[in-house]
C-alpha positions as CSV (number, residue, x, y, z in Angstrom):
1,M,-7.3,-2.3,-30.9
2,P,-8.2,-1.9,-26.9
3,E,-8.3,-4.7,-24.9
4,L,-11.1,-5.8,-22.0
5,R,-8.6,-7.2,-19.2
6,K,-10.5,-9.1,-16.1
7,D,-9.6,-9.0,-12.7
8,P,-8.8,-12.5,-11.7
9,V,-9.0,-11.2,-8.5
10,I,-11.9,-8.4,-8.1
11,G,-13.6,-9.6,-11.2
12,R,-13.8,-5.8,-12.5
13,W,-13.2,-5.4,-16.0
14,V,-9.8,-3.1,-17.1
15,I,-9.9,-0.9,-20.8
16,V,-6.2,-1.3,-21.7
17,A,-5.7,1.0,-24.7
18,T,-3.3,-0.7,-26.7
19,E,-3.1,1.7,-30.0
20,R,-2.3,4.3,-27.4
21,A,0.8,2.4,-25.9
22,A,2.4,5.6,-23.6
23,R,6.0,5.3,-23.0
24,P,7.4,6.7,-20.2
25,K,8.4,9.9,-21.7
26,D,4.7,10.5,-22.2
27,F,3.4,11.1,-19.1
28,K,3.7,15.1,-17.6
29,H,3.7,15.6,-14.0
30,T,3.3,19.2,-12.5
31,P,5.3,19.5,-8.8
32,A,4.1,21.4,-5.7
33,E,5.0,24.7,-5.0
34,A,7.8,24.1,-2.3
35,Q,6.6,24.2,1.4
36,E,7.5,27.6,2.9
37,G,9.3,27.7,6.8
38,E,10.4,24.9,8.2
39,C,9.3,21.4,7.9
40,P,7.4,20.0,10.5
41,F,8.5,16.5,10.5
42,C,12.7,17.1,11.3
43,T,14.1,15.9,13.8
44,G,13.5,18.6,16.5
45,K,10.8,20.3,14.9
46,K,8.1,18.1,16.0
47,D,5.5,20.5,18.1
48,P,5.8,18.9,21.1
49,A,2.3,19.4,21.4
50,I,0.9,16.1,19.2
51,E,1.1,12.9,20.9
52,E,4.0,10.8,19.9
53,L,2.4,6.9,19.5
54,F,5.4,4.7,19.0
55,S,9.3,5.3,18.0
56,I,12.3,3.2,16.6
57,R,15.4,4.6,18.7
58,N,19.0,5.4,17.4
59,D,20.9,3.3,18.5
60,S,24.0,5.1,19.3
61,N,21.7,8.1,20.5
62,R,18.7,7.1,22.3
63,D,17.4,10.5,23.0
64,Q,17.6,10.5,18.8
65,W,14.6,8.4,16.9
66,D,14.6,6.6,13.5
67,V,11.2,6.5,12.7
68,N,8.5,7.8,14.8
69,V,4.3,7.4,15.2
70,V,2.9,10.0,15.8
71,R,-1.4,10.7,16.3
72,N,-2.9,12.7,12.9
73,R,-3.4,16.3,14.1
74,S,-6.4,15.8,12.6
75,P,-7.6,12.8,12.8
76,F,-10.7,10.9,10.4
77,L,-11.9,8.7,13.4
78,A,-11.2,9.3,17.0
79,P,-9.0,6.8,19.0
80,S,-11.1,6.9,22.4
81,G,-14.6,5.9,22.8
82,E,-16.9,2.9,23.0
83,L,-17.8,1.6,20.1
84,W,-21.7,2.1,19.4
85,R,-23.8,0.4,16.3
86,K,-27.7,1.7,15.8
87,G,-30.1,1.9,12.9
88,K,-31.4,4.8,11.5
89,G,-34.5,4.0,9.6
90,L,-32.6,1.7,6.7
91,Y,-29.6,3.2,7.5
92,D,-27.1,1.9,9.8
93,L,-24.1,3.9,11.7
94,I,-21.4,3.4,13.6
95,N,-19.3,6.2,15.9
96,G,-16.1,7.2,14.7
97,V,-13.9,5.3,16.9
98,G,-10.8,4.2,15.6
99,A,-6.9,4.8,14.7
100,H,-5.5,7.4,12.9
101,E,-1.3,7.7,12.8
102,L,1.2,9.0,11.1
103,V,4.3,7.5,10.5
104,I,7.5,9.7,9.7
105,E,10.0,7.6,8.4
106,T,13.5,9.3,8.8
107,P,14.3,12.3,10.7
108,A,16.1,13.8,8.1
109,H,14.7,16.6,5.3
110,I,14.4,13.4,2.4
111,G,11.3,13.5,0.2
112,N,10.9,10.0,-1.8
113,M,11.4,6.8,-0.1
114,A,13.1,5.5,-2.5
115,D,16.1,7.7,-1.5
116,L,16.1,6.2,1.7
117,E,18.9,3.7,2.5
118,V,17.7,-0.1,2.8
119,P,18.2,-0.2,6.9
120,Q,16.1,2.7,7.4
121,I,13.2,1.2,4.7
122,D,13.5,-1.7,6.9
123,K,12.7,0.2,10.2
124,V,9.7,1.8,8.7
125,L,8.5,-1.8,7.9
126,S,9.2,-2.9,10.9
127,T,7.0,0.0,12.0
128,Y,4.0,-1.1,10.0
129,V,4.2,-5.1,11.7
130,Q,4.2,-3.4,15.6
131,R,1.7,-1.1,15.3
132,M,-0.7,-3.4,13.5
133,R,0.4,-5.9,15.7
134,H,-0.9,-2.8,18.7
135,H,-4.4,-2.5,16.8
136,E,-5.2,-6.1,16.2
137,A,-5.4,-6.1,20.6
138,D,-7.6,-3.3,20.2
139,P,-11.3,-5.7,20.6
140,R,-12.9,-2.5,18.7
141,L,-11.0,-2.9,15.1
142,K,-11.5,-5.1,12.6
143,Y,-8.9,-3.3,10.2
144,A,-5.4,-1.8,10.1
145,L,-4.7,-0.4,6.5
146,V,-0.9,1.4,5.6
147,F,-0.9,3.6,2.9
148,K,1.8,6.2,1.5
149,N,0.6,9.6,-0.1
150,S,3.3,10.4,-1.7
151,G,3.6,13.8,-4.1
152,W,1.2,16.8,-4.3
153,D,-0.7,14.4,-7.0
154,A,-0.9,11.7,-4.5
155,G,-2.6,13.5,-1.5
156,G,1.0,14.2,0.2
157,G,-0.1,17.8,0.4
158,R,3.2,20.2,-0.4
159,V,5.8,19.5,2.6
160,A,8.2,17.7,1.5
161,H,9.4,15.0,4.1
162,T,8.6,10.9,3.3
163,R,6.0,9.5,5.7
164,S,2.9,7.4,5.3
165,Q,-0.1,6.8,7.5
166,I,-1.7,4.2,9.4
167,I,-6.1,3.9,10.1
168,G,-7.3,1.5,11.9
169,T,-11.1,0.9,11.3
170,P,-14.2,-1.0,13.6
171,V,-15.5,-2.5,9.9
172,N,-13.6,-3.9,7.0
173,M,-12.7,-1.8,4.4
174,K,-14.8,-2.9,0.4
175,R,-12.0,-3.1,-1.5
176,V,-10.2,-5.4,0.8
177,K,-14.0,-7.4,1.4
178,E,-14.0,-7.9,-2.0
179,E,-10.6,-9.8,-2.5
180,L,-11.4,-11.1,0.8
181,E,-14.7,-13.0,-1.1
182,N,-13.3,-13.8,-4.8
183,A,-10.2,-14.9,-3.2
184,K,-12.0,-17.5,-0.4
185,R,-14.7,-18.5,-3.5
186,Y,-12.0,-19.6,-5.8
187,F,-10.0,-21.0,-3.0
188,E,-13.9,-23.2,-2.4
189,Y,-13.9,-24.4,-6.0
190,H,-9.7,-24.8,-6.3
191,D,-8.5,-25.4,-2.6
192,R,-5.4,-23.1,-4.0
193,C,-5.2,-19.4,-2.7
194,I,-5.7,-17.5,-6.1
195,F,-2.5,-15.1,-5.5
196,C,-0.1,-18.0,-5.5
197,D,-1.5,-19.2,-8.4
198,I,-1.6,-15.9,-10.2
199,I,2.3,-15.9,-8.6
200,R,3.1,-18.9,-10.6
201,Q,1.9,-18.6,-13.4
202,E,3.7,-14.7,-13.9
203,Q,6.8,-16.4,-12.9
204,E,6.5,-19.2,-16.1
205,L,5.0,-16.1,-18.2
206,K,7.7,-14.1,-17.5
207,E,6.0,-10.9,-19.3
208,R,5.2,-9.4,-16.8
209,V,8.2,-10.0,-13.5
210,I,10.4,-7.7,-12.6
211,L,11.7,-8.5,-9.8
212,E,12.1,-11.3,-7.9
213,N,14.5,-12.2,-4.6
214,D,14.5,-15.5,-2.3
215,D,11.7,-14.0,-0.7
216,M,9.3,-11.3,-2.5
217,I,8.1,-10.9,-6.2
218,A,7.4,-7.4,-8.6
219,L,4.7,-7.4,-11.5
220,C,2.7,-5.2,-12.9
221,P,-0.7,-7.1,-12.4
222,F,-2.6,-8.7,-16.3
223,A,-5.2,-5.7,-15.8
224,S,-3.3,-3.2,-14.0
225,R,-6.1,0.1,-13.5
226,F,-2.8,2.4,-14.2
227,P,0.5,2.6,-15.8
228,F,3.5,1.5,-14.0
229,E,1.2,-0.4,-11.6
230,V,3.1,-2.8,-9.4
231,W,2.2,-5.2,-6.7
232,I,4.8,-7.0,-4.8
233,F,3.7,-10.5,-2.8
234,P,5.6,-12.6,-0.7
235,K,6.6,-16.2,-2.4
236,R,5.7,-17.7,0.8
237,H,1.9,-18.1,1.2
238,A,0.6,-16.0,4.0
239,C,-2.7,-13.3,4.7
240,D,-1.4,-11.2,7.8
241,F,1.4,-8.9,6.8
242,Y,2.1,-8.7,11.1
243,T,3.7,-11.9,10.9
244,L,6.3,-10.9,8.8
245,D,10.0,-11.9,10.2
246,G,12.8,-10.1,10.2
247,T,14.9,-11.8,6.7
248,A,11.6,-11.4,4.8
249,R,11.3,-8.1,5.5
250,T,14.7,-6.9,4.5
251,S,14.0,-8.8,1.2
252,L,11.0,-6.4,1.3
253,A,12.4,-3.4,2.0
254,G,15.2,-4.1,-0.9
255,M,12.8,-4.4,-3.3
256,L,10.5,-2.3,-2.6
257,K,14.0,0.8,-2.7
258,E,14.4,-0.5,-6.2
259,I,10.6,-0.4,-7.2
260,L,10.6,2.9,-6.5
261,L,13.9,3.8,-7.5
262,K,12.6,2.7,-10.6
263,L,9.6,4.5,-11.0
264,K,11.4,7.4,-9.9
265,V,14.2,7.5,-12.9
266,L,12.1,6.3,-15.3
267,L,8.6,8.6,-15.1
268,S,10.6,11.7,-13.4
269,D,9.9,11.4,-10.4
270,P,6.7,11.2,-10.0
271,P,3.6,11.3,-7.3
272,Y,2.2,7.6,-6.2
273,N,0.9,5.9,-4.2
274,Y,1.1,2.6,-2.3
275,V,-1.5,0.5,0.5
276,I,-0.6,-3.0,1.7
277,H,-3.3,-5.3,2.0
278,T,-3.7,-7.8,4.3
279,A,-6.2,-10.1,6.3
280,P,-9.0,-8.2,8.8
281,F,-8.1,-9.2,12.2
282,R,-9.8,-12.2,13.8
283,R,-11.6,-12.8,17.0
284,Q,-11.6,-16.0,18.9
285,N,-15.2,-15.4,19.5
286,H,-16.0,-15.5,15.6
287,K,-15.0,-19.0,14.7
288,K,-16.8,-18.8,11.5
289,Y,-15.2,-15.6,10.1
290,W,-13.1,-16.1,7.2
291,A,-12.9,-19.8,8.2
292,T,-10.8,-20.5,5.2
293,I,-8.5,-17.3,5.2
294,D,-5.1,-18.1,6.6
295,E,-5.3,-20.6,3.5
296,D,-7.3,-18.8,0.8
297,Y,-5.9,-14.9,1.1
298,H,-2.3,-13.9,0.6
299,W,-1.4,-10.2,1.9
300,H,0.5,-7.7,-1.1
301,L,1.5,-4.3,-1.6
302,E,0.2,-1.9,-4.3
303,I,2.3,0.9,-6.2
304,T,0.2,3.2,-8.4
305,P,2.1,6.2,-10.2
306,R,-0.3,9.0,-10.4
307,L,0.2,9.6,-13.9
308,T,-3.5,10.0,-15.4
309,K,-6.6,10.9,-13.7
310,V,-9.9,9.1,-12.9
311,A,-12.4,11.1,-14.8
312,G,-16.2,10.8,-15.7
313,F,-16.2,7.9,-17.2
314,E,-14.6,5.6,-14.7
315,W,-16.0,6.7,-11.4
316,G,-19.5,6.2,-13.9
317,T,-18.8,2.2,-14.8
318,G,-15.9,1.3,-12.1
319,F,-14.4,0.3,-15.3
320,Y,-10.6,2.1,-15.1
321,I,-8.3,3.1,-18.3
322,C,-4.8,1.5,-18.4
323,T,-2.7,3.4,-21.2
324,T,0.5,1.7,-20.9
325,V,0.2,-2.0,-22.2
326,P,1.2,-4.1,-18.6
327,E,3.5,-6.1,-20.3
328,M,5.7,-3.1,-21.7
329,A,5.6,-1.3,-18.7
330,A,7.2,-4.3,-17.1
331,Q,9.5,-4.1,-19.4
332,Y,10.8,-0.9,-18.8
333,L,10.9,-1.5,-15.1
334,R,12.9,-3.9,-15.5
335,E,15.4,-2.2,-17.9
336,A,15.3,1.0,-15.6
337,A,18.1,1.5,-14.3
338,A,17.7,2.1,-9.7
339,R,20.0,4.5,-9.0
């Protein structure tokens, strides 16, 4: 019989279709057709008209970049201009000021981040940290979201070159705000971080834990929205991703590579998304703004393989239907070879 599981952070319900019990081989996906012509992201091929914003340079050749951040050619938000807000009857308006950046993760033509070496993934994570710190200094911005679309079905386009994006917005994002509000409510009642409690319980149960090292833990959430959904948490409590130090960052790089390799091997190189949920920027002139956020929120990275489609029921109800039991997904991932 199917189960309804409640997410302890957001409070949303998920239907886990236990009677289907879909296995890795049950999921099929169609790769996108290859892009014709030269890849625009490979070394030496980048359009010189695209503005470079940041780079990590090669130690042996300073003319060559290892990670390159450029302004998106078709940005969702514009980087220049003064932020304004106004009302129009009962409607609120803000002009589209913000940041939209493309992080080119390697000069080599590699399609999946799983195939990068750990030191290269470490440089990508270091780039995220540096760009978040940069955006925090912009008083117009309240939030910066790091996300990856890998593969056609995940919104990655037909150019098979691993890359991710950063968008800075003048407002807080709804999904993160829901996490913030519920984490704050839990803290007010229990005087503990809900994410820390989840980590402790999952370590005791060991049913949904996939990997664990000194700094990080990876698990399939109890109320997974998607088959083989994985969340990675820092074991040391921290609300801001951009405070990640070098040791923990390297641990995250190694774990991220291993998880992505397991997904690649187990699910035949599926399309996937990941996002980093971190606390919003806090300004000194908003002292009461999320007053306990340093104690009640916990940054994390969410990975969602795109194995199923979101359809009418999900859109109409807010329920997700997960066709693989999270405990089974975690077991498959634990046993999968990372090669």
